[in-house]
N, C-alpha and C positions, 0 to 999 in steps of 0.2 A: 938335411936329414929328412927322409921321407917318413910319412906317418905310418906307424905300426897299426894294423887293423885291430878293431875291438871285436871280442867274441863274448858271448854270454854262456856261462856253464850253470845249468839248473836241473834239478829234479822236481817234477811236478806230478802230483796225484791226478787221477782222472777228474776229480772235482775242482781242480785248480789250486789246491792247497800246497804250499811249500814249507810251512812251518807251524809249530804249535808250542807256545810258552818258551820260545827261545831254542827250540831243538827240532830235529827232523821227526815226524810222527810215524816213521817206518825205519826198517833196517834192511838195506840191500847192499851186501858187502861188495859185490861185483861192481856196483855203481861207485862206491867209495874208492875202490882201486882205480876205476877209470878216471875219476875226478883227480886223483893224485897224478896219474900218468899224463893226463891232459894239461894240467896246470904247471907241472914241474918245469923249472927253468924260466918261468914267465912271471911278469908282474901280475899280481892279483888285486883287484879293487873290491872292497867290501865296506858295508856300513859298520857302524860300531856294534850294533846288536849282533850282527853276523859274527864279527870278530870275537865278541864276548861269549858266543856260543861254542867257540873253539877252545882247544886246550892252551892256546897261545899262538904266536906267529908260526905259520906253516913253513917248514924247512924247504930249502932249495928254490924259494920263490921270493920275489920282492913284494912284501905285504904293505898295501896302502889302505889306510882306514879313513873313511869319510865320516866326519862328525861335526855337529854344530857346537859341541862342548869345547870351549877354547882352551881349557886346561888339560884336555885329555892327552895322555901319552901312554905308551906301552912299549915293552922291550921288543926289538926286532921289527918295528913297523914305522912307516912314514905316515904322518897325519896330514890330511887335507880337510878343508872346511867347506868345500863344495865339490860337486862332480867334475866340473871343468878343471879345477886345480888337481884333482886326483888323476884325471886323464893326462894332464901335463907331466905330473910326476911319473906316471906309468910309461909315457913316451920316453922319458929320459932313462928310466930303468930298463926298458926294452932295448934301447941302443947299447947300454952298458952290458946287458946280459946276452945280446945277440938274439933276442927272442922274436919270433915271427908273429906273435900276436899278444894282446893284452886281454886278460880274462876278468870279466865282472862276475862275481860269485854270490852277490846278494847284498841286501834284501830287496824286498818288493819295490821300494821307491827308486833304488839305483837301477834295478832291472828296467823300470819305466823310463829312466833317463838314458839308459844304454840302448834300448830298442831302436831308436832312430839312427844311431851310429853303427850298430853291429852289423858285421858282414856275415857272421856265423853264429849259430846257436847250437851248443852241445846240449841236446834236449832229452832227458831221461823221463819217460812217462811211467810213473809208478802205478802198478796194477792194484790200486786200492782207492778208497774214498774216505780218508780219515777225517776226523774233526780237526779243525785248525783255526789259527787266528791270523795267518798271513797267506795271501794268495799271489800267484803270478799275474802280472797285469795282462789284460786282454790284449791279443795282437792278431793281425790278419795272417793266418797260416798260409793263405794263397800267395802272399808276397814272398814266400820262401819255397825253395825246392829241396827235397830230401835227397841227399847223396850217399847216405850210409844208413843201415838199420841192422840192429843186432838184438836178438832176444837175450834177456838176462833172467833166466828162470830162478825161482826162489831156491836157495841152497840151505844147508843146515844153519840154523840161527837166524835166517832172514824171516822177515814178517810179510813180505810181498815179493812178487816177481816184477820185472820191468821190461821196457823196450827202450834201447838207447838209439837215438837218431842224430845225425849231423844235418842241420838245416843251413843252407846257403841262401843269401839274399838273391831273389830271382831277378 
């Protein structure tokens, strides 16, 4: 069985912020739709806090939650206690689902662990500089080449516009 590549799916404000008090500090509906279409049918790996910010397991995807809490369980998710175990579970799920990649969707510490492995980053830059308590880890953008770019203008109910890019490891 060949290894399924790892991708990161993230929305980052201009100041590096990705979260505030367990939620997104902006609303960009086009990005939420893109997130759903990008991750559908694939294993998604997330930390416990990211999972708890969601309404529950995301449908149509294999949900894998990484936590140090030994007694943690939730309906519709597989639990791993470290990143390596999560990726192993995701590899098995990807083979079962016929998925072409594994998506790491947060939070910051998992993004940091995924960056050296990732072959692709679905990177949405939010056109805002909100206050927040979680930031995306620093990474060398020169090590990545942009192969897609799309403006996501603010629409009714949105709090910011954004630019969606797909970065491939150079």
